[in-house]
C-alpha positions in Angstrom: -83.0 -201.7 38.2 -82.4 -204.4 40.7 -83.2 -203.9 44.4 -80.7 -205.0 46.9 -82.2 -207.1 49.7 -80.7 -206.6 53.1 -80.2 -209.9 55.0 -80.0 -209.7 58.8 -76.7 -211.0 60.2 -76.7 -214.7 61.2 -79.3 -215.6 58.6 -78.7 -216.8 55.1 -81.1 -216.0 52.3 -82.5 -218.9 50.5 -81.0 -219.7 47.3 -83.0 -218.1 44.5 -82.2 -218.1 40.9 -81.4 -214.5 39.5 -83.7 -214.8 36.5 -86.9 -215.3 38.5 -86.9 -212.2 41.0 -85.8 -209.3 38.7 -88.7 -208.9 36.3 -91.3 -209.0 39.1 -89.7 -206.0 40.9 -89.3 -204.0 37.7 -93.0 -204.3 36.8 -94.0 -203.1 40.3 -91.9 -200.0 40.1 -93.1 -199.1 36.6 -96.7 -199.5 37.7 -96.2 -197.2 40.7 -94.5 -194.6 38.6 -97.3 -194.7 36.0 -99.9 -194.3 38.8 -98.0 -191.3 40.1 -97.7 -189.7 36.7 -101.4 -190.1 36.0 -102.2 -188.6 39.4 -99.8 -185.7 38.8 -101.2 -185.0 35.3 -104.8 -185.0 36.6 -103.8 -182.6 39.3 -102.0 -180.4 36.8 -105.0 -180.3 34.5 -107.2 -179.4 37.4 -104.9 -176.6 38.4 -104.7 -175.3 34.8 -108.5 -175.3 34.6 -108.8 -173.4 37.9 -106.1 -170.9 36.8 -107.7 -170.4 33.4 -111.1 -169.9 34.9 -109.8 -167.4 37.4 -107.9 -165.5 34.7 -110.9 -165.4 32.5 -113.0 -164.0 35.4 -110.3 -161.5 36.2 -110.0 -160.4 32.5 -113.8 -160.0 32.3 -113.8 -157.9 35.4 -111.0 -155.8 34.1 -112.8 -155.4 30.7 -115.9 -154.2 32.5 -113.9 -151.7 34.6 -112.2 -150.5 31.5 -115.5 -150.0 29.7 -116.9 -148.1 32.6 -113.9 -145.9 32.9 -114.0 -145.2 29.1 -117.7 -144.3 29.3 -117.1 -142.1 32.4 -114.1 -140.4 30.8 -116.0 -139.8 27.6 -118.9 -138.2 29.5 -116.6 -136.0 31.6 -114.5 -135.0 28.5 -117.6 -134.1 26.5 -119.0 -132.1 29.5 -115.6 -130.4 30.0 -115.3 -129.6 26.3 -118.8 -128.2 26.2 -118.1 -126.1 29.4 -114.8 -124.9 28.0 -116.4 -124.0 24.7 -119.1 -122.0 26.6 -116.5 -120.3 28.8 -114.3 -119.5 25.8 -117.3 -118.1 23.9 -118.2 -115.9 26.9 -114.6 -114.8 27.3 -114.4 -114.1 23.6 -117.6 -112.0 23.7 -116.3 -110.2 26.7 -112.9 -109.6 25.1 -114.5 -108.4 21.9 -116.6 -105.9 23.9 -113.5 -104.7 25.8 -111.6 -104.4 22.5 -114.3 -102.2 21.1 -114.3 -100.1 24.3 -110.5 -99.8 24.0 -110.8 -98.8 20.4 -113.3 -96.1 21.2 -111.1 -94.8 24.0 -108.1 -94.9 21.7 -110.0 -92.8 19.2 -110.9 -90.3 21.9 -107.3 -90.3 23.2 -106.0 -89.8 19.7 -108.3 -86.8 19.1 -107.2 -85.3 22.4 -103.5 -86.0 21.6 -103.9 -84.3 18.2 -105.5 -81.3 19.9 -102.7 -81.3 22.6 -100.0 -81.6 19.9 -101.4 -78.7 18.0 -101.6 -76.6 21.2 -98.0 -77.7 22.1 -96.8 -76.7 18.6 -98.4 -73.3 19.0 -96.9 -73.0 22.5 -93.5 -74.1 21.2 -93.5 -71.5 18.5 -94.5 -68.8 21.0 -91.7 -70.0 23.4 -89.1 -70.0 20.6 -90.2 -66.5 19.6 -89.9 -65.4 23.2 -86.5 -67.1 23.6 -85.2 -65.3 20.5 -86.4 -62.0 21.9 -84.7 -62.9 25.2 -81.5 -63.8 23.5 -81.5 -60.6 21.5 -82.1 -58.5 24.6 -79.3 -60.4 26.4 -76.9 -59.8 23.5 -77.8 -56.1 23.6 -77.2 -56.0 27.4 -74.0 -57.9 27.1 -72.8 -55.6 24.3 -73.7 -52.6 26.5 -71.9 -54.1 29.5 -68.9 -54.9 27.4 -68.7 -51.4 26.1 -69.1 -49.9 29.6 -66.3 -52.2 30.9 -64.1 -51.2 27.9 -64.8 -47.5 28.7 -63.9 -48.0 32.3 -60.8 -50.0 31.4 -59.7 -47.3 29.0 -60.2 -44.7 31.7 -58.2 -46.8 34.1 -55.5 -47.4 31.5 -55.4 -43.6 30.8 -55.0 -42.8 34.5 -52.4 -45.5 34.9 -50.6 -44.2 31.8 -50.6 -40.7 33.2 -49.3 -42.0 36.5 -46.6 -43.9 34.7 -45.6 -40.9 32.7 -45.3 -38.9 35.9 -43.1 -41.7 37.3 -41.1 -41.9 34.1 -40.5 -38.1 34.3 -39.4 -38.5 37.9 -37.2 -41.5 36.9 -35.7 -39.5 34.0 -34.8 -36.7 36.4 -33.3 -39.2 38.9 -31.3 -40.9 36.1 -30.0 -37.6 34.9 -28.8 -36.8 38.4 -27.3 -40.3 38.7 -25.7 -39.9 35.3 -24.0 -36.7 36.5 -22.8 -38.4 39.6 -21.5 -41.4 37.5 -19.7 -39.0 35.1 -18.1 -37.3 38.1 -17.2 -40.7 39.6 -15.8 -41.9 36.2 -13.6 -38.8 36.0 -12.3 -39.6 39.4 -11.8 -43.3 38.5 -9.9 -42.3 35.4 -7.6 -40.2 37.5 -7.2 -43.1 39.9 -6.7 -45.5 37.1 -3.9 -43.3 35.7 -2.3 -43.2 39.1 -2.7 -47.0 39.5 -1.2 -47.5 36.0 1.8 -45.4 36.9 2.2 -47.3 40.2 1.8 -50.6 38.3 4.6 -49.7 35.9 6.8 -48.7 38.8 6.1 -52.0 40.6 6.8 -54.0 37.4 10.2 -52.3 37.0 10.9 -53.1 40.7 9.8 -56.7 40.1 12.1 -57.0 37.1 15.0 -55.6 39.1 14.3 -58.0 41.9 14.1 -60.9 39.5 17.5 -60.0 38.1 18.9 -59.7 41.7 17.3 -63.0 42.5 18.9 -64.7 39.5 22.3 -63.3 40.4 21.8 -64.4 44.0 20.9 -67.9 42.8 23.9 -68.1 40.6 26.2 -67.0 43.4 24.6 -69.5 45.8 24.9 -72.3 43.3 28.6 -71.4 42.9 29.0 -71.4 46.7 27.2 -74.7 47.3 28.4 -76.8 44.4 31.7 -77.6 46.0 30.5 -78.1 49.6 27.2 -80.0 49.8 26.6 -80.9 46.2 23.0 -79.4 46.2 21.9 -76.1 44.7 19.6 -73.7 46.6 16.7 -74.6 44.2 17.0 -78.3 45.1 17.2 -77.4 48.8 14.1 -75.3 48.5 12.3 -78.1 46.7 13.4 -80.6 49.4 12.1 -78.1 52.0 8.8 -77.9 50.2 8.5 -81.7 50.1 9.4 -81.9 53.8 6.8 -79.2 54.6 4.2 -81.2 52.7 5.1 -84.4 54.7 5.0 -82.4 57.9 1.5 -81.1 57.0 0.3 -84.7 56.2 1.8 -86.0 59.5 0.0 -83.2 61.4 -3.3 -84.1 59.7 -2.9 -87.8 60.6 -2.0 -86.8 64.1 -5.1 -84.6 64.4 -7.3 -87.4 63.1 -5.7 -89.9 65.6 -6.3 -87.4 68.4 -10.0 -87.1 67.4 -10.3 -90.9 67.3 -8.7 -91.2 70.7 -11.0 -88.5 72.1 -14.0 -90.3 70.7 -12.7 -93.5 72.3 -12.5 -91.9 75.8 -8.7 -91.4 76.1 -7.6 -88.2 77.7 -5.4 -85.6 76.1 -2.6 -86.2 78.7 -1.4 -89.4 77.2 -1.6 -88.4 73.5 2.1 -87.5 73.3 3.0 -91.0 74.6 0.7 -92.7 72.1 2.1 -91.0 69.0 3.5 -93.7 66.6 7.2 -94.0 66.1 6.8 -93.4 62.4 5.3 -90.0 63.1 8.2 -89.1 65.5 10.6 -90.1 62.8 8.8 -88.0 60.3 8.8 -85.1 62.6 12.5 -85.3 63.4 14.0 -84.3 60.0 11.6 -81.3 59.8 13.8 -79.2 62.3 16.9 -80.0 60.3 15.2 -79.1 57.1 14.1 -75.8 58.6 17.6 -75.2 59.9 19.1 -76.0 56.5 16.6 -73.7 54.8 17.4 -70.9 57.3 21.1 -71.3 56.9 20.7 -71.3 53.1 18.6 -68.1 53.4 21.2 -66.5 55.6 24.0 -67.4 53.2 22.0 -66.1 50.2 21.3 -62.8 52.0 25.0 -62.6 52.9 26.0 -63.2 49.3 23.6 -60.5 48.2 25.1 -58.1 50.7 28.6 -58.9 49.5 27.5 -58.4 45.9 25.8 -55.1 46.7 29.0 -53.9 48.4 31.1 -55.1 45.4 28.9 -53.5 42.8 30.1 -49.8 43.3 33.7 -50.9 43.0 
């Protein structure tokens, strides 16, 4: 490397050949660098030695602590094992003794249980025998009570039967009296029926006579009306019936309308004015139909009278 030389302004550096100054500067720099490297290597070696020494001392101290801890743990573990073994031995002896005591108690309890079981069996047999005796006595008492109830019921039934027989006899006598009355009434009804039958025959003959007279009257009326109005009395009667039906319907509608008006608050004074025109029109021909019917009836009665007068001739 070549170092650049700074020249102050206003001065001129002396002319120096390039080949003479460059090797001298390079040797100086390399020498400085080698000195620095040597110093650094010596410092690094010293540091390594110090660190190695400290680590060895620390590892030796750790090893001593580890050995001490191992020895202490071994002593404590051995003492704990020995103490635990002694304790377990004591507990085992104690448990064995308790087990022997329990076995002895169990034997005694088993003997007492056997004795109690034998006593309970004997007691159970005695109780069963007593229960059988009690059941037998209850069955006997129940049978006795049943027979007593049956006897009392039979007595009650006998008394009731006797009372029913008395009532039946009374009822038979009443029925005989009623039968006599019914027979008397039937005889009277038969007489009345014969009279009604005779009256019915008489009425039937009168009805047939009236039918014949009516047919003759209709024929005469048909002959009278065929040339004048062109309608027979039967047709006029049918028209009158139709007009009467229309009049009945109109009256029903009028009554319904009156009820609606009363419900709406209108008085009964203006009802005649509020009747629809259609209703008035329907009511108009009714008078004429009645007049025609009355005139037809008068003419039919007149024809019947004329025919009755002409019959003797």
